[in-house]
C-alpha positions in Angstrom: 0.1 0.2 0.0 1.4 3.2 -1.0 1.0 6.4 1.2 -1.5 7.9 -0.5 -3.8 4.7 -0.3 -3.1 4.9 3.3 -3.5 8.1 4.2 -7.1 8.2 2.4 -7.8 4.6 4.5 -7.1 5.5 8.1 -7.9 9.6 7.7 -3.9 11.0 7.9 -3.8 14.3 6.4 -0.4 16.1 5.9 2.5 15.8 2.7 5.2 18.2 5.5 8.2 15.9 5.8 7.5 14.7 9.4 4.7 13.5 8.5 5.9 11.8 5.2 8.7 10.2 7.9 6.0 9.0 10.2 4.4 7.2 7.5 7.0 5.7 6.1 7.9 4.4 8.7 4.4 2.6 9.8 4.7 0.7 5.7 8.1 -0.3 7.2 7.5 -2.0 10.2 3.8 -2.9 9.8 4.2 -6.2 8.4 6.3 -7.1 11.3 5.3 -8.2 15.3 8.7 -5.8 16.2 8.3 -3.7 19.5 7.1 -0.4 18.3 7.2 3.3 20.7 4.9 6.0 18.8 6.5 9.0 20.5 4.2 12.6 20.2 2.9 15.8 22.0 -0.8 15.5 23.7 -3.1 15.8 21.0 -1.0 15.0 18.1 -2.8 11.6 17.2 -0.4 8.7 18.5 -3.1 6.1 18.6 -4.1 6.9 15.0 -0.9 5.6 14.2 -1.1 2.9 16.3 -4.1 1.2 14.6 -2.6 1.9 11.4 0.0 -0.7 12.5 -2.7 -2.6 13.8 -4.9 -2.4 11.1 -1.9 -3.0 8.4 -0.1 -6.5 10.3 -1.0 -9.9 10.1 -3.1 -9.2 13.3 -5.5 -7.3 11.5 -8.4 -9.7 11.5 -8.6 -9.8 15.5 -9.4 -6.5 17.0 -6.9 -4.0 18.9 -7.0 -3.5 22.2 -6.1 -0.2 23.6 -4.9 0.3 27.6 -4.4 3.9 29.3 -1.8 3.4 31.6 -2.5 7.2 33.0 -6.4 7.0 33.6 -5.5 3.3 35.7 -5.3 3.3 39.4 -2.0 2.1 40.5 -3.6 -0.9 42.3 -5.5 -2.2 39.9 -2.9 -2.0 36.8 -1.4 -5.1 37.0 -4.7 -6.9 37.2 -6.4 -5.1 34.0 -2.7 -5.6 32.1 -2.5 -9.9 33.8 -5.7 -10.6 35.1 -6.3 -11.9 39.0 -7.4 -15.1 40.4 -10.6 -15.1 43.0 -9.1 -13.7 46.1 -6.3 -12.5 45.2 -7.0 -8.8 46.4 -9.4 -7.8 48.2 -13.0 -7.3 45.7 -11.7 -9.9 43.7 -14.9 -11.8 43.5 -14.3 -14.1 40.5 -11.1 -15.0 38.2 -10.6 -12.8 35.1 -9.0 -12.8 32.5 -6.5 -9.5 31.6 -5.6 -7.5 28.6 -2.6 -10.1 27.6 -5.2 -13.3 27.8 -7.4 -11.4 25.2 -4.9 -9.9 23.1 -4.1 -13.8 22.4 -3.0 -13.3 18.4 -3.8 -9.8 18.6 -2.1 -6.1 19.1 -1.8 -4.4 22.4 -1.8 -0.6 22.6 -0.1 0.7 25.9 -1.0 4.7 25.5 0.8 7.0 28.6 3.6 4.1 28.8 5.0 6.8 30.8 2.7 6.1 33.5 2.8 2.8 34.3 3.8 1.9 37.9 7.4 0.5 38.7 5.7 -2.9 39.8 3.8 -3.1 36.9 7.0 -2.4 34.5 8.9 -5.6 35.7 6.1 -7.7 34.6 5.9 -6.2 31.5 9.3 -6.2 30.4 8.7 -10.1 31.6 6.3 -10.5 28.7 8.0 -8.9 26.4 11.3 -11.0 26.4 9.4 -14.1 27.1 5.5 -14.2 26.4 5.4 -15.7 29.0 3.1 -13.8 32.1 1.0 -15.0 35.6 -2.3 -13.5 37.0 -2.4 -11.7 40.5 -2.4 -14.5 42.8 -1.4 -17.2 40.7 1.9 -19.0 39.6 0.7 -20.7 37.0 2.4 -19.4 33.9 0.8 -18.5 30.9 2.0 -17.7 27.4 0.4 -14.8 24.5 1.2 -14.0 21.5 1.0 -10.4 21.3 2.4 -7.3 19.7 3.0 -4.9 21.6 2.8 -0.5 20.6 2.8 1.8 23.3 2.8 5.8 23.1 3.7 8.2 25.5 4.1 12.1 25.4 7.4 12.3 27.4 10.9 11.9 27.4 11.1 8.5 28.4 15.0 8.8 28.5 14.5 11.5 31.5 11.6 10.2 33.0 14.8 6.9 32.7 16.9 9.5 33.9 14.7 10.7 36.9 14.2 6.7 38.4 10.3 6.3 37.1 10.9 4.4 34.4 13.5 1.3 33.9 16.1 1.9 31.6 15.6 -2.4 30.3 12.1 -1.8 29.9 12.7 1.8 27.9 15.3 0.3 25.6 12.9 -3.1 25.0 9.7 -0.5 23.9 12.1 1.4 21.9 13.3 -1.4 19.1 11.4 1.1 16.6 10.7 4.8 17.5 8.0 6.4 15.1 7.8 10.3 16.0 4.6 11.8 15.4 5.5 15.9 14.5 3.2 18.7 16.6 1.2 21.2 14.5 3.6 23.9 14.7 6.1 22.1 12.3 3.8 21.5 9.9 2.2 24.6 9.2 1.4 23.4 5.7 -0.9 20.8 6.9 -3.0 23.1 9.4 -5.4 24.4 7.1 -6.2 21.5 5.1 -6.8 19.6 8.7 -9.3 22.4 9.1 -11.1 22.2 6.6 -11.8 18.2 6.8 -12.9 19.0 9.9 -15.7 21.9 8.8 -16.3 19.5 6.9 -16.5 16.8 8.8 -19.1 18.9 11.4 -21.1 20.4 9.1 -22.3 17.2 7.4 -22.5 16.0 11.4 -24.9 18.8 12.5 -26.9 19.4 9.0 -25.2 22.7 8.3 -23.1 24.9 6.1 -19.7 25.4 6.9 -18.2 29.2 7.3 -15.8 30.2 4.7 -12.7 31.7 6.3 -11.1 34.7 4.9 -7.4 35.6 3.8 -6.9 37.0 7.1 -8.6 34.3 9.4 -6.2 32.0 7.6 -3.3 33.4 8.3 -3.4 33.1 11.8 -5.0 29.9 12.0 -1.1 29.1 10.4 1.0 31.1 12.8 -0.9 29.8 15.6 1.5 27.2 17.7 -1.2 24.9 18.5 -0.4 24.2 22.0 -3.0 21.1 21.4 -2.7 19.9 18.3 -4.5 18.0 16.1 -7.4 17.7 19.8 -7.2 21.9 20.0 -7.8 22.0 15.7 -10.6 20.0 15.9 -12.6 21.5 18.8 -11.6 25.6 17.1 -12.8 23.8 13.7 -16.1 22.6 15.5 -16.7 25.9 17.2 -16.6 28.0 14.1 -19.8 25.5 12.3 -21.9 25.8 15.2 -21.3 29.0 16.6 -20.4 31.3 13.5 -22.5 32.6 10.8 -21.8 34.4 7.7 -20.4 34.9 4.2 -17.0 35.0 5.6 -14.8 34.7 8.8 -12.1 37.2 10.0 -9.0 37.1 11.8 -11.2 39.0 14.7 -14.3 36.3 14.2 -12.0 33.2 15.1 -9.2 34.9 17.5 -11.4 34.5 20.8 -11.1 30.3 20.6 -8.0 30.1 20.1 -6.5 29.6 23.0 -4.3 32.5 24.8 -4.7 34.7 22.4 -6.4 38.0 23.2 -8.4 40.5 21.8 -5.7 43.5 21.5 -3.2 41.3 19.9 -1.1 38.4 20.0 -0.9 36.0 22.7 1.0 32.8 23.9 0.2 30.8 21.0 1.1 33.0 18.6 4.0 33.4 17.0 5.0 37.2 17.0 5.3 37.8 13.5 4.8 40.6 11.5 2.0 40.3 9.1 1.2 42.2 5.9 -2.0 44.1 4.7 -4.1 40.7 5.1 -5.5 41.5 1.1 -3.2 39.0 -0.3 -2.7 35.4 0.0 1.1 35.7 -0.6 3.5 35.5 2.7 4.9 38.8 3.4 8.0 39.5 1.9 10.5 39.2 5.1 7.9 37.5 7.2 9.7 34.5 7.3 13.1 35.7 8.1 11.9 37.9 11.0 10.2 35.0 12.4 13.0 33.2 12.2 15.4 36.1 13.6 13.0 36.3 16.5 12.7 32.6 17.3 16.6 32.8 17.0 16.7 35.7 19.5 13.7 33.9 22.0 16.8 30.9 22.1 19.8 33.3 22.6 17.9 34.8 25.7 17.8 31.4 27.7 21.5 30.9 26.6 22.9 34.5 27.3 20.8 34.2 31.3 22.4 31.4 32.2 25.9 32.2 30.3 25.5 35.6 32.3 25.6 33.9 36.0 27.7 31.4 35.3 30.5 34.5 34.0 29.3 36.6 37.3 31.5 33.3 39.1 34.2 33.7 38.0 35.0 36.8 38.0 34.3 37.0 41.4 36.8 34.0 41.4 39.2 36.2 40.7 39.1 38.9 42.5 39.0 36.1 45.8 41.7 37.9 48.1 40.7 41.4 46.4 40.0 44.6 49.2 37.8 45.9 47.2 34.4 44.5 46.5 33.3 42.8 42.7 29.5 44.2 42.2 27.8 41.0 40.3 27.6 40.9 36.5 23.5 40.5 37.5 23.6 44.0 39.1 23.0 46.8 36.7 26.8 46.7 35.3 25.9 43.4 33.6 27.2 43.0 30.0 23.6 42.0 28.7 20.4 43.6 29.9 17.2 41.3 29.0 14.2 44.0 28.8 11.1 41.5 28.9 6.9 41.9 29.2 6.5 45.1 27.4 3.4 45.5 25.8 2.5 44.9 22.6 6.3 43.7 21.5 8.4 40.6 22.1 10.7 40.0 24.5 14.2 41.3 22.9 17.9 41.3 23.9 19.5 45.2 24.7 23.3 46.1 24.2 24.5 47.5 27.8 27.9 48.8 28.4 31.0 46.7 29.2 32.3 48.3 32.3 31.4 47.1 35.8 30.3 49.8 38.0 31.5 49.7 41.7 34.8 47.8 40.3 38.2 49.1 38.6 40.1 47.1 37.3 43.3 48.6 38.9 43.4 48.5 42.4 46.3 49.0 45.5 48.4 47.6 47.5 48.8 48.7 50.6 51.4 49.0 53.0 51.5 45.9 55.9 50.9 48.9 58.5 48.1 50.5 56.9 49.9 53.4 55.0 49.0 55.1 51.8 49.3 52.7 49.2 52.7 53.0 47.2 51.7 51.0 43.6 48.7 49.4 41.7 48.3 46.5 41.1 46.8 44.8 37.6 43.6 42.2 38.1 43.9 40.6 34.8 39.8 39.3 34.3 39.5 36.3 32.3 37.8 37.1 28.4 34.5 36.3 28.0 36.2 33.6 25.2 38.5 32.1 28.0 36.0 32.5 30.5 33.4 30.5 28.2 36.3 28.1 28.0 37.0 27.0 31.1 33.3 27.2 31.7 32.4 24.3 29.5 35.5 22.2 30.1 35.0 22.1 33.8 31.2 20.8 33.1 32.1 18.1 31.0 35.0 17.5 33.2 32.1 17.7 36.7 29.4 15.1 34.8 32.4 12.9 32.9 31.6 14.1 29.4 28.1 13.9 29.9 27.1 16.5 26.9 23.4 16.2 28.1 23.6 17.1 31.5 26.5 19.5 30.8 24.3 21.3 28.3 21.1 21.2 31.2 23.9 22.7 33.8 25.2 25.8 31.6 21.5 26.5 30.6 22.2 25.6 27.2 21.4 23.1 24.2 23.1 20.3 23.1 23.0 21.6 19.8 24.9 24.9 21.0 27.0 22.8 23.4 28.3 21.3 20.6 29.4 23.9 17.9 31.2 25.9 21.2 32.9 22.4 21.6 34.2 22.0 18.1 34.9 25.5 17.9 37.2 24.9 21.1 39.2 22.2 19.7 39.5 23.8 16.6 41.2 27.3 18.1 43.6 24.6 20.1 44.4 23.3 17.3 45.0 26.4 15.4 46.8 27.1 18.3 49.3 24.5 18.6 
């Protein structure tokens, strides 16, 4: 089955690169019994991909069983998964089968696998490894021929580091990882999906779908959709039921977007200057301004952490001095972050390099407290040297773990990798 036929069969809409990659991955592994971990933010449609994996497999003649691990009480989740014997616990008045017995020869979809308790994770790992399990309250081993598809909206790698998820189970589940991209990363798919939902709800409620003018469609594209497909479907349904008129404008639809106010852009809207709204073409330079804005937001986070680290290095370099040093985080700081200005996005403003309340020239005092006779120069580290020292020290502290190093420095792993390459290049040049 080709990609287009699969999309038509399962109602998966999208032509973005991320969606094409996810769909191709489904086509590659659906015919096998390999365990698949579907990861993505809440509302991106992970269960839809799980159904596609099952319905294109040899197990499609039996119903796929779905269990939401986050909605099941911790004390009952093992009983639901593996079944129980009569009298195994208070309230167990009869023997019952669990999901793994019922799903024999079929597929079980474990949604929100990151919420599964550790005790249940141990039993699940054994089933994945051997296909054997026992009911709660029984020592008799049972076997089941099942395929497991799991889904999560969490970073299971971080959950493993935090001790909330077993490392061995994570590696067993993530044999194949299928990533469903969030809606904000597939802007070209927003309007086709919105039109699809409008058409569906207009048929459901026996009404005509209102048309969106250019300004409203541009607003839908610029919105970040924190709730992803689930939120988009909700907004489409509201427009069909609540809005009337020949054309819906930007101001008509704005109240239905979470975080967007009547006064302007809200937290969910990408702050990019728009055009006149009279044509369907994107204003000249709008894409470039959007990329610059996003880069500045990311830089703001990195600079904040770097500022604090430079302040610590300056304080260390002046240890033993009789003169008090002013912190970089005071008004003498190198960079000033301006925030929360009404109607404007955050930006970074350059500030003077001088440190107020501190001088690069200090004076030596005589042992008897006499007047200083000779100035002493205190050398400050350059920004480049301070940054290099800080990065190498952090790497040594975390034994070369780049993820932990980047988190401690308040920068991304990509930025850390780039800075390490620069350090290596500088050292090879000096050598």
